[in-house]
N, C-alpha and C positions, 0 to 999 in steps of 0.2 A: 309605133316605132319603139324599139328597145335600143337604148344606147348603153352598152355595158362592155367591160373588158373580159367578161366571161365568154370563152369560145363556145360553150354549150348553147348559149342563146344567140350569139352573134353569127356563127357559121361563116360564110364567105363575105358577109356584109362589109367587113373592114377592108376588103380588097377593092370594093367598088364605090363605097360611100365615104366621102371625106368632108369633115367639118373643119374649116379653117377660117380664121378671121378675115383674111384677104378676100376670099371668094364670097363670103356670106355677109360681110359688113363693109369693108373698105371699098371694094369695087362697086357694089350697088350704090353706096353713098356718093362716090365720085360721079357715077352716071347720072344720079339724081341732080347733083349740082350742075353738071353740064347741061342737062335738059332744062334747068331753070335759068340758063343763060349766064352762069358763073364763069364761063371760060371764054368770055368775049371782052374785047377792049383791054383794060388794065388788069382785069381779073385773070387768074391762072389756076387751073386745077392740076396739081402735080401728081403724076403717077410714077412712083419711084420703083426701081427694079427690086426684085426680091433678093435676099442675101447680099445686101449692100454694106459698105462700111459707113461709119457715121459721117465722114467727109462727103460721101456721095449723096447724102440726104441733108446737106446744108447744116450739119451739127458737128460738135466736137465729141459728143457722147450720145448714146441712145437714150440716156435719162433726160435729155433736153426735150421738152414738149414743143416749145416755140422755135420755129425755123428763123433765127435771128437775122441772118443775112437777107432773107426774103422779106421779113418784116421791115427792116431798115430801108430797103429799096422801095417798098410800097409807101412808106411814110415820106420818103424824099419826094416821091412823085405827086403827093397830095398837094392841091393848091392851098395857099394860105386862106384861112377863113376868119374874117374879122367881123 
């Protein structure tokens, strides 16, 4: 496989072949988590819409890595461990 921006080698490949993070990383990872049982009970696998605003993804900015509202809710639901 040749991945290049040079049309001489690419031909029509760019029209039919698409490498994107969602299709090749995020989606397979979410499917793997679901298959491992991570979407049952208190666990939740979030599949967010493409082209969202930060607020739609539980953030104030896309630079935030942790979804703080979801983390807070999850921590509140945890039983006290003594």
